[in-house]
N, C-alpha and C positions, 0 to 999 in steps of 0.2 A: 385796081382791078378787083372788084368785089367778087368773092367766091373763088378766086384762083387758088391753086394749090402749089405754092412755091416752097421749095425746101433749100436750106443751106446745110451742107454736109461737112463734117470734120473727118479727117483721115488720119489714122494712126497705125503704127506697126506693133505687132505682138508676136511672140514666139511660143508655140505650144510643143510639148514633148510627150512621148509615150513609148513604152517598150512594145506596145500592141499594134502599131501601124500608123500610117499617115492619117487616116480618117479619125482615129482616136486622138491623135495629137491635135488635129484641127478642132475637134469637139471640146477637148480639154481647154484649149485657148479661148474659144468663144464662150464657153460656160463660165470660165473664170472672169473674163472681161465683163460679161453680162452682170456679174455681181456688183461691179462698181460703176459701170457706164450703161445707161439705158438708151433706148432708141437705136440699137444696132440694126443695120439694114442690109449690109452685104459684106463679103470678104473676097479677097483674091490671094491665092497662094503665089508668093514671089520667090520662095527658095525652099528646097527640101534637102535635108542633110541626114546622115545616119552615122551611128557608131557601130563598128564591127568588133566582135569579141569571139575568139575561137573560130574564126572563119564564117561566122553567121552574123546577120543583122541583130544587134542587141538593143538598139534604141533609135527612134525616129525623132527628128526635130524639124518643125515646119514654121517658116516665117510667113505671116499673113499681113496684108494691108486690110484694115477693117474700117468701113465707113459707117457713120452714125449721124442722125439728124440732131441739130442743136435745139434746145428748148426755146419756145417762143417767149 
């Protein structure tokens, strides 16, 4: 099929963390992963956890599935 746009994706899990919230934990994970893996395309949050200290949320931890395309 000449001109078709087929992609093969690799899927991996990564865990991001932050004391500043879920979004920051996600951004930390994606930014760090992007330093060693390129062609990142999408992510899915599969688990969210937190640490409680003194009756307050002290730290967020988010597990992501991240998809990226393989090099041709």
